[in-house]
C-alpha positions in Angstrom: 63.9 -69.7 314.5 61.9 -66.7 313.0 65.0 -65.4 311.3 65.8 -68.9 309.9 62.2 -69.3 308.6 62.4 -65.9 306.9 65.7 -66.7 305.2 64.5 -70.1 304.1 61.4 -68.5 302.6 63.4 -65.9 300.8 65.8 -68.5 299.5 63.0 -70.7 298.2 61.4 -67.6 296.5 64.7 -66.7 294.8 65.3 -70.3 293.6 61.8 -70.5 292.1 62.3 -67.1 290.4 65.6 -68.1 288.9 64.2 -71.4 287.8 61.6 -69.5 285.8 58.4 -70.8 287.4 56.8 -67.4 286.6 57.9 -64.4 284.5 59.6 -61.6 286.4 56.7 -59.2 285.6 54.4 -61.4 287.6 56.7 -62.0 290.6 60.3 -60.9 290.6 62.9 -62.5 292.9 64.0 -61.0 296.2 67.3 -59.9 294.6 65.4 -57.8 292.1 63.4 -56.2 294.9 66.7 -55.5 296.8 68.1 -53.8 293.7 65.0 -51.6 293.6 65.6 -50.8 297.3 69.1 -49.5 296.5 68.0 -47.7 293.3 65.0 -45.9 294.9 67.1 -45.0 298.0 69.8 -43.2 295.8 69.0 -39.6 295.2 71.9 -39.4 292.6 70.6 -42.2 290.4 69.3 -39.7 287.7 65.7 -40.0 288.8 66.1 -38.5 292.3 65.3 -41.9 293.8 62.0 -42.8 292.2 60.1 -40.2 290.2 61.8 -37.3 292.0 61.8 -38.6 295.6 63.9 -41.2 297.5 62.3 -44.1 299.3 63.1 -42.5 302.7 61.5 -39.2 301.7 58.4 -41.0 300.5 58.2 -43.0 303.7 58.5 -39.8 305.8 55.6 -38.2 303.9 53.4 -41.3 304.4 54.3 -41.6 308.1 53.5 -37.9 308.6 50.0 -38.4 307.1 49.4 -41.5 309.2 50.7 -39.7 312.3 48.3 -36.8 311.9 45.4 -38.9 310.9 45.9 -41.4 313.7 46.5 -38.7 316.3 43.3 -36.9 315.5 41.3 -40.2 315.3 42.7 -41.4 318.6 41.8 -38.1 320.4 38.3 -38.1 319.0 37.8 -41.8 319.6 39.0 -41.6 323.3 36.9 -38.6 324.0 33.8 -40.0 322.3 34.3 -43.4 323.8 34.6 -42.0 327.3 31.4 -40.1 327.0 29.7 -43.2 325.4 30.8 -45.3 328.3 29.7 -42.9 331.0 26.4 -41.7 329.5 24.2 -44.5 328.2 22.0 -42.1 326.3 25.0 -40.8 324.3 26.0 -44.4 323.6 22.6 -45.3 322.3 22.5 -42.3 320.0 26.1 -42.5 318.6 26.9 -46.2 318.6 25.0 -46.9 315.3 26.9 -44.1 313.5 30.3 -45.3 314.9 29.5 -48.9 313.8 28.4 -47.6 310.4 31.7 -45.8 309.9 33.7 -48.8 311.1 32.1 -50.9 308.5 32.9 -48.6 305.6 36.1 -49.2 303.6 38.2 -46.0 303.2 37.8 -45.8 299.4 34.0 -45.6 300.0 34.2 -42.1 301.4 37.4 -40.8 299.8 35.5 -39.3 296.9 33.2 -37.4 299.2 36.2 -36.0 301.1 37.8 -34.9 297.9 34.6 -33.0 297.0 34.5 -31.3 300.4 38.2 -30.6 300.9 39.9 -30.7 297.5 43.0 -32.7 296.5 45.6 -31.3 299.0 46.5 -32.9 302.3 43.2 -32.5 304.0 41.3 -35.4 302.5 44.2 -37.8 303.1 44.5 -36.9 306.8 40.7 -36.9 307.3 40.4 -40.3 305.6 43.0 -41.7 307.9 41.3 -40.0 310.9 37.9 -41.5 310.0 39.5 -44.9 309.6 41.2 -44.7 312.9 38.7 -43.3 315.4 35.9 -46.0 315.4 38.1 -48.8 316.8 39.3 -46.5 319.6 35.8 -45.2 320.3 34.4 -48.8 320.6 37.3 -50.0 322.7 37.1 -47.1 325.0 33.3 -47.3 325.5 33.5 -51.0 326.1 36.4 -50.6 328.6 34.7 -47.9 330.5 31.4 -49.8 330.9 33.4 -52.8 332.1 35.1 -51.0 335.0 34.2 -52.7 338.3 31.5 -50.9 340.1 33.1 -51.6 343.4 36.2 -49.6 342.5 34.1 -46.5 341.6 32.0 -46.9 344.8 35.2 -47.2 346.9 36.6 -44.0 345.4 33.3 -42.2 346.0 33.2 -43.4 349.6 36.7 -41.9 350.1 35.4 -38.5 348.9 36.5 -38.5 345.3 34.6 -36.2 342.9 33.2 -37.4 339.6 36.2 -35.9 337.8 38.6 -37.6 340.2 36.9 -41.0 339.8 37.2 -40.7 336.0 40.9 -39.6 336.1 42.0 -42.0 339.0 39.8 -45.0 338.5 38.0 -45.3 335.2 40.8 -44.3 332.8 43.6 -46.3 334.5 41.4 -49.4 334.7 40.4 -48.9 331.0 43.9 -48.2 329.8 44.8 -51.7 328.5 41.7 -51.9 326.3 42.0 -48.4 325.1 45.6 -49.0 324.0 44.4 -52.1 322.3 42.0 -50.0 320.4 44.8 -47.5 319.6 46.9 -50.4 318.3 44.0 -51.5 315.9 43.4 -47.9 314.9 47.0 -47.2 313.9 47.2 -50.4 312.0 44.0 -49.6 310.1 45.2 -46.1 309.4 48.5 -47.3 308.1 46.9 -50.0 305.9 44.7 -47.3 304.4 47.6 -45.0 303.4 47.6 -46.4 299.9 43.9 -45.6 299.5 44.6 -42.1 300.9 47.4 -41.4 298.4 45.3 -42.3 295.3 44.4 -38.6 295.2 47.4 -36.3 294.6 49.6 -38.5 296.8 52.4 -39.4 294.4 55.0 -38.2 296.9 54.2 -41.0 299.4 54.8 -44.7 299.6 51.3 -45.4 298.4 51.8 -43.1 295.5 55.0 -44.9 294.5 53.1 -48.3 294.6 50.3 -46.9 292.4 52.6 -45.3 290.0 54.7 -48.5 289.7 51.5 -50.5 289.1 50.7 -48.4 286.1 54.0 -49.3 284.4 54.1 -53.0 285.5 57.1 -52.3 287.8 56.3 -55.3 289.9 59.6 -55.2 291.9 58.8 -51.6 293.0 55.3 -52.6 294.0 56.6 -55.4 296.1 59.2 -53.1 297.6 56.5 -50.6 298.6 54.5 -53.4 300.2 57.5 -54.6 302.1 58.3 -51.1 303.4 54.7 -50.6 304.5 54.6 -54.0 306.2 58.0 -53.7 308.0 57.4 -50.2 309.2 53.9 -51.2 310.3 55.4 -54.0 312.4 57.8 -51.5 314.0 55.0 -49.1 314.8 52.9 -51.9 316.2 55.8 -53.0 318.4 56.1 -49.5 319.7 52.4 -49.4 320.6 52.7 -52.8 322.4 55.7 -51.4 324.3 53.7 -48.4 325.4 50.9 -50.7 326.5 53.3 -52.7 328.7 54.7 -49.5 330.2 51.3 -47.9 330.9 49.6 -51.1 332.1 52.2 -53.5 333.5 49.6 -55.4 335.4 47.9 -56.7 332.3 48.1 -60.4 332.0 49.6 -60.9 335.5 46.3 -62.4 336.9 
Protein backbone atom coordinates (compact mmCIF):
# COMPACT_ATOMS: atom_id res chain seq x y z
CA UNK A 1 0.00 0.00 0.00
CA UNK A 2 2.84 2.39 0.79
CA UNK A 3 4.53 1.71 -2.53
CA UNK A 4 1.25 2.18 -4.42
CA UNK A 5 0.62 5.46 -2.60
CA UNK A 6 4.09 6.75 -3.51
CA UNK A 7 3.68 5.74 -7.16
CA UNK A 8 0.26 7.41 -7.36
CA UNK A 9 1.67 10.60 -5.84
CA UNK A 10 4.59 10.63 -8.29
CA UNK A 11 2.26 9.97 -11.21
CA UNK A 12 -0.06 12.81 -10.20
CA UNK A 13 2.94 15.10 -9.76
CA UNK A 14 4.22 14.26 -13.25
CA UNK A 15 0.80 14.74 -14.86
CA UNK A 16 0.37 18.17 -13.26
CA UNK A 17 3.89 19.17 -14.33
CA UNK A 18 3.28 18.07 -17.94
CA UNK A 19 -0.08 19.87 -17.97
CA UNK A 20 1.75 23.10 -17.16
CA UNK A 21 0.04 23.97 -13.88
CA UNK A 22 3.32 25.65 -12.87
CA UNK A 23 6.56 26.53 -14.69
CA UNK A 24 9.42 24.01 -14.38
CA UNK A 25 11.57 26.52 -12.50
CA UNK A 26 8.99 26.50 -9.71
CA UNK A 27 8.44 22.74 -9.48
CA UNK A 28 9.85 20.39 -12.14
CA UNK A 29 8.33 16.97 -12.67
CA UNK A 30 9.77 13.78 -11.17
CA UNK A 31 11.24 12.76 -14.55
CA UNK A 32 13.36 15.93 -14.58
CA UNK A 33 14.53 15.15 -11.07
CA UNK A 34 15.38 11.60 -12.19
CA UNK A 35 17.38 13.02 -15.11
CA UNK A 36 19.35 15.15 -12.66
CA UNK A 37 20.02 12.04 -10.56
CA UNK A 38 21.58 10.34 -13.58
CA UNK A 39 23.54 13.46 -14.60
CA UNK A 40 24.94 14.23 -11.13
CA UNK A 41 25.87 10.57 -10.62
CA UNK A 42 27.94 10.44 -13.82
CA UNK A 43 31.57 11.44 -13.27
CA UNK A 44 32.15 11.51 -17.05
CA UNK A 45 29.44 14.04 -17.90
CA UNK A 46 31.91 16.88 -18.43
CA UNK A 47 31.26 18.42 -15.01
CA UNK A 48 32.57 15.58 -12.86
CA UNK A 49 29.01 14.93 -11.69
CA UNK A 50 27.89 18.28 -10.33
CA UNK A 51 30.46 21.07 -9.95
CA UNK A 52 33.34 18.59 -9.75
CA UNK A 53 31.85 15.90 -7.48
CA UNK A 54 29.38 13.11 -8.11
CA UNK A 55 26.22 12.75 -6.04
CA UNK A 56 27.63 9.70 -4.27
CA UNK A 57 30.84 11.53 -3.37
CA UNK A 58 28.85 14.45 -1.99
CA UNK A 59 26.66 12.12 0.02
CA UNK A 60 29.74 10.45 1.49
CA UNK A 61 31.19 13.81 2.58
CA UNK A 62 27.93 14.86 4.26
CA UNK A 63 27.47 11.48 5.95
CA UNK A 64 31.03 11.66 7.29
CA UNK A 65 30.31 15.04 8.85
CA UNK A 66 27.03 13.85 10.29
CA UNK A 67 28.71 10.70 11.60
CA UNK A 68 31.46 12.56 13.44
CA UNK A 69 29.14 15.24 14.77
CA UNK A 70 26.51 12.75 15.91
CA UNK A 71 29.08 10.44 17.52
CA UNK A 72 30.66 13.25 19.54
CA UNK A 73 27.25 14.64 20.49
CA UNK A 74 25.95 11.23 21.57
CA UNK A 75 29.01 10.48 23.70
CA UNK A 76 28.84 13.84 25.44
CA UNK A 77 25.06 13.62 25.80
CA UNK A 78 25.08 10.14 27.36
CA UNK A 79 27.91 11.02 29.77
CA UNK A 80 26.35 14.31 30.81
CA UNK A 81 22.84 12.86 31.01
CA UNK A 82 24.05 10.01 33.19
CA UNK A 83 25.66 12.42 35.63
CA UNK A 84 22.58 14.68 35.54
CA UNK A 85 20.36 11.74 36.38
CA UNK A 86 22.53 10.44 39.20
CA UNK A 87 23.52 13.75 40.81
CA UNK A 88 20.59 16.15 41.37
CA UNK A 89 22.95 19.10 41.97
CA UNK A 90 24.58 18.63 38.56
CA UNK A 91 21.18 18.43 36.91
CA UNK A 92 20.04 21.65 38.59
CA UNK A 93 23.18 23.45 37.39
CA UNK A 94 23.40 22.10 33.83
CA UNK A 95 19.78 21.62 32.79
CA UNK A 96 19.15 25.31 31.96
CA UNK A 97 22.20 25.38 29.69
CA UNK A 98 21.20 22.16 27.93
CA UNK A 99 17.65 23.45 27.43
CA UNK A 100 19.04 26.75 26.13
CA UNK A 101 21.17 24.95 23.52
CA UNK A 102 18.28 22.68 22.56
CA UNK A 103 16.14 25.73 21.78
CA UNK A 104 18.74 27.38 19.52
CA UNK A 105 18.55 26.78 15.75
CA UNK A 106 21.90 25.66 14.28
CA UNK A 107 22.32 28.79 12.15
CA UNK A 108 22.15 30.90 15.33
CA UNK A 109 25.57 29.73 16.53
CA UNK A 110 27.22 28.83 13.22
CA UNK A 111 28.74 32.31 12.85
CA UNK A 112 30.27 32.07 16.31
CA UNK A 113 31.79 28.68 15.51
CA UNK A 114 33.30 30.10 12.31
CA UNK A 115 34.91 32.93 14.33
CA UNK A 116 36.34 30.43 16.79
CA UNK A 117 37.41 27.59 14.47
CA UNK A 118 37.67 29.05 10.95
CA UNK A 119 36.00 27.72 7.81
CA UNK A 120 37.44 24.20 7.59
CA UNK A 121 35.78 21.03 8.88
CA UNK A 122 35.78 21.95 12.59
CA UNK A 123 32.81 24.36 12.66
CA UNK A 124 30.66 21.94 10.62
CA UNK A 125 31.35 19.00 12.92
CA UNK A 126 30.98 21.11 16.07
CA UNK A 127 27.67 22.52 14.82
CA UNK A 128 26.30 19.02 14.30
CA UNK A 129 27.70 17.92 17.66
CA UNK A 130 26.00 20.80 19.48
CA UNK A 131 22.77 20.08 17.62
CA UNK A 132 22.93 16.38 18.55
CA UNK A 133 23.89 16.26 22.21
CA UNK A 134 20.98 18.06 23.99
CA UNK A 135 18.30 15.49 23.02
CA UNK A 136 20.55 12.65 24.16
CA UNK A 137 21.41 14.40 27.43
CA UNK A 138 17.76 15.12 28.23
CA UNK A 139 16.62 11.61 27.30
CA UNK A 140 19.41 9.98 29.32
CA UNK A 141 18.81 12.13 32.41
CA UNK A 142 15.07 11.47 32.28
CA UNK A 143 15.59 7.73 31.78
CA UNK A 144 18.07 7.45 34.65
CA UNK A 145 15.84 9.29 37.10
CA UNK A 146 12.95 7.05 36.06
CA UNK A 147 14.69 3.75 36.90
CA UNK A 148 12.69 1.89 39.57
CA UNK A 149 14.22 2.35 42.99
CA UNK A 150 13.39 -1.26 43.87
CA UNK A 151 15.77 -2.55 41.18
CA UNK A 152 18.63 -0.44 42.53
CA UNK A 153 17.93 -1.51 46.12
CA UNK A 154 17.73 -5.16 45.10
CA UNK A 155 21.14 -4.96 43.41
CA UNK A 156 22.63 -3.22 46.42
CA UNK A 157 21.17 -5.86 48.74
CA UNK A 158 22.96 -8.51 46.67
CA UNK A 159 26.26 -6.71 47.24
CA UNK A 160 26.62 -4.72 44.03
CA UNK A 161 28.86 -1.65 44.16
CA UNK A 162 27.74 1.73 42.82
CA UNK A 163 29.59 1.09 39.57
CA UNK A 164 27.98 -2.31 39.17
CA UNK A 165 24.55 -0.85 39.84
CA UNK A 166 25.06 1.75 37.13
CA UNK A 167 26.43 -0.75 34.61
CA UNK A 168 24.06 -3.65 35.35
CA UNK A 169 20.84 -1.93 36.38
CA UNK A 170 20.67 1.77 35.51
CA UNK A 171 22.06 1.69 31.97
CA UNK A 172 20.15 -1.41 30.76
CA UNK A 173 16.90 -0.08 32.22
CA UNK A 174 17.52 3.32 30.59
CA UNK A 175 18.61 1.93 27.21
CA UNK A 176 15.28 2.27 25.35
CA UNK A 177 14.89 5.96 26.25
CA UNK A 178 18.56 6.67 25.59
CA UNK A 179 18.33 5.13 22.13
CA UNK A 180 15.19 7.18 21.48
CA UNK A 181 17.27 10.26 22.32
CA UNK A 182 19.98 9.01 19.96
CA UNK A 183 17.36 8.60 17.24
CA UNK A 184 16.23 12.20 17.71
CA UNK A 185 19.82 13.44 17.85
CA UNK A 186 20.86 11.78 14.60
CA UNK A 187 17.76 13.13 12.89
CA UNK A 188 18.43 16.66 14.12
CA UNK A 189 22.10 16.46 13.11
CA UNK A 190 21.24 15.20 9.63
CA UNK A 191 18.56 17.84 9.16
CA UNK A 192 21.17 20.46 10.12
CA UNK A 193 23.74 19.37 7.52
CA UNK A 194 22.55 21.98 5.01
CA UNK A 195 23.10 24.70 7.60
CA UNK A 196 26.52 23.27 8.47
CA UNK A 197 27.58 23.29 4.81
CA UNK A 198 26.73 26.94 4.20
CA UNK A 199 30.33 27.71 5.19
CA UNK A 200 32.90 26.23 2.79
CA UNK A 201 30.84 23.08 2.40
CA UNK A 202 30.33 23.03 -1.36
CA UNK A 203 31.59 19.44 -1.52
CA UNK A 204 28.57 18.03 0.35
CA UNK A 205 24.89 17.48 -0.38
CA UNK A 206 23.98 20.68 1.43
CA UNK A 207 26.53 22.58 -0.63
CA UNK A 208 25.01 21.19 -3.82
CA UNK A 209 21.54 22.32 -2.74
CA UNK A 210 22.76 25.82 -1.88
CA UNK A 211 24.73 26.13 -5.12
CA UNK A 212 21.75 24.96 -7.20
CA UNK A 213 19.50 27.46 -5.42
CA UNK A 214 21.74 30.33 -6.53
CA UNK A 215 21.23 29.37 -10.18
CA UNK A 216 17.53 28.44 -9.93
CA UNK A 217 18.28 24.77 -10.64
CA UNK A 218 15.12 23.59 -8.94
CA UNK A 219 15.43 19.97 -10.05
CA UNK A 220 18.87 19.73 -8.40
CA UNK A 221 17.51 21.28 -5.20
CA UNK A 222 14.64 18.77 -5.10
CA UNK A 223 17.07 15.93 -5.85
CA UNK A 224 19.24 16.99 -2.91
CA UNK A 225 16.20 17.13 -0.63
CA UNK A 226 15.13 13.65 -1.75
CA UNK A 227 18.61 12.25 -1.14
CA UNK A 228 18.74 13.76 2.35
CA UNK A 229 15.24 12.50 3.14
CA UNK A 230 15.72 8.96 1.86
CA UNK A 231 19.11 8.45 3.49
CA UNK A 232 17.69 9.97 6.67
CA UNK A 233 14.93 7.35 6.63
CA UNK A 234 17.51 4.58 6.16
CA UNK A 235 19.61 5.88 9.06
CA UNK A 236 16.53 6.13 11.26
CA UNK A 237 15.56 2.56 10.37
CA UNK A 238 19.05 1.41 11.37
CA UNK A 239 18.74 3.15 14.75
CA UNK A 240 15.31 1.59 15.30
CA UNK A 241 16.79 -1.81 14.47
CA UNK A 242 19.56 -1.24 17.02
CA UNK A 243 16.94 -0.24 19.59
CA UNK A 244 15.02 -3.47 19.05
CA UNK A 245 18.21 -5.52 19.30
CA UNK A 246 19.44 -3.82 22.48
CA UNK A 247 16.09 -3.59 24.24
CA UNK A 248 13.89 -6.40 22.87
CA UNK A 249 11.61 -6.20 25.90
CA UNK A 250 10.39 -2.72 25.02
CA UNK A 251 6.68 -2.72 24.24
CA UNK A 252 6.12 -6.30 25.44
CA UNK A 253 4.27 -5.21 28.58
